[in-house]
C-alpha positions in Angstrom: -0.1 0.1 -0.2 1.4 3.5 -0.9 1.2 6.4 1.3 1.9 10.1 0.6 2.9 11.7 4.0 1.4 15.6 4.0 1.8 18.1 6.6 -1.1 20.6 7.3 -2.1 23.6 8.9 -5.5 23.1 10.9 -6.7 26.8 11.4 -10.0 27.1 12.8 -11.7 30.4 13.5 -15.4 31.0 14.6 -16.4 27.5 13.8 -14.9 27.4 10.3 -11.9 25.6 8.9 -9.4 27.4 6.8 -9.1 25.6 3.3 -7.2 26.1 0.0 -8.1 24.9 -3.4 -5.3 24.8 -6.4 -5.8 26.1 -9.5 -8.0 24.0 -11.7 -9.6 21.7 -9.3 -12.9 21.4 -7.5 -12.1 19.9 -4.3 -10.8 22.0 -1.0 -7.6 20.8 0.8 -6.1 22.0 3.9 -3.0 24.1 3.2 0.4 22.5 3.7 2.4 19.8 1.6 5.0 17.4 1.3 8.2 17.9 3.4 11.5 18.6 1.5 14.7 16.2 2.7 15.6 16.9 5.8 12.9 18.9 6.8 10.7 18.4 10.3 7.4 18.7 10.3 7.2 22.5 11.5 9.7 23.4 8.7 7.5 21.7 6.3 4.8 23.2 7.4 6.3 27.0 7.7 7.5 26.8 4.4 4.3 25.7 2.8 2.3 28.1 4.0 4.4 30.7 3.4 4.4 29.4 -0.1 0.7 29.1 -0.6 -0.6 31.7 1.8 1.8 34.5 2.1 2.1 34.3 5.9 4.4 33.2 8.2 3.8 30.9 10.9 5.0 31.5 14.3 7.1 27.9 14.7 7.0 28.1 18.6 3.3 28.2 18.6 3.0 25.3 16.4 0.7 22.3 18.2 -0.1 19.0 17.1 -3.6 18.4 16.5 -3.8 14.8 15.1 -2.9 12.3 12.3 -5.5 11.1 9.7 -5.3 9.1 6.9 -7.6 8.6 4.3 -7.6 7.4 0.2 -5.8 9.7 -1.6 -8.1 12.1 -3.5 -7.6 11.5 -7.5 -5.2 8.8 -6.8 -5.5 5.1 -7.8 -7.6 2.5 -5.0 -5.3 1.9 -2.2 -2.9 5.3 -2.2 -3.7 6.6 1.1 -2.6 10.1 2.4 -1.4 10.5 5.6 -2.0 14.4 6.9 -0.1 15.3 10.2 -1.8 18.4 11.2 -0.7 21.1 13.3 -2.5 24.2 14.4 0.1 27.3 14.8 -0.2 31.2 15.1 0.5 33.5 12.4 1.8 37.0 11.0 0.7 38.8 7.7 -2.6 38.6 5.8 -3.8 35.7 4.3 -4.0 35.2 0.5 -3.9 32.6 -2.0 -0.2 32.4 -3.9 1.7 30.1 -5.7 -0.4 27.0 -7.1 -3.6 28.2 -4.6 -6.5 29.5 -6.5 -8.8 30.1 -3.8 -9.0 30.0 0.0 -12.2 29.4 2.0 -13.7 29.1 5.4 -15.5 25.7 5.6 -18.2 24.3 7.9 -19.4 21.0 8.1 -21.9 21.7 5.7 -19.3 21.6 2.7 -18.1 18.4 3.5 -19.2 16.9 0.4 -16.5 19.6 -1.3 -13.2 18.5 0.5 -11.0 15.6 -0.1 -11.6 12.3 2.0 -8.7 12.9 4.6 -10.1 16.5 4.9 -13.6 14.9 5.7 -12.6 12.8 8.3 -11.3 15.7 10.0 -14.2 18.0 9.5 -16.1 14.8 11.0 -14.1 14.7 14.3 -13.9 18.9 14.5 -18.0 18.7 14.2 -18.4 15.9 16.5 -16.6 17.8 19.3 -18.3 20.8 18.9 -15.7 22.9 16.8 -16.9 23.5 13.5 -20.2 25.1 12.6 -22.8 23.3 11.0 -23.6 25.6 8.3 
């Protein structure tokens, strides 16, 4: 079984989770990406978020939020994505950049518009009362 290892930023504000959509795609993901050789989770996260959202995460505030795994969206059956998610503070103004076409704030009502792994995360946040229903 093949697994894609991804580090992602889980940022929830007022019951909505920050999500990103790549150019030409119709599915929302959590911002983040794959680590480069020798990078720690937090180093990967800081680099990816700067590239995708033009903000600077504050490394000392990064906290592990959880690890989720599911079928990788758009990949062959049996290819999983393993998402290690962190919360963290940031400086700057959020805006889409690089390959990111748009950012959005999703409630549980948008669950059908996200990748399978993000769907698991939305379900858990909703069950804990941390995510708006609509």
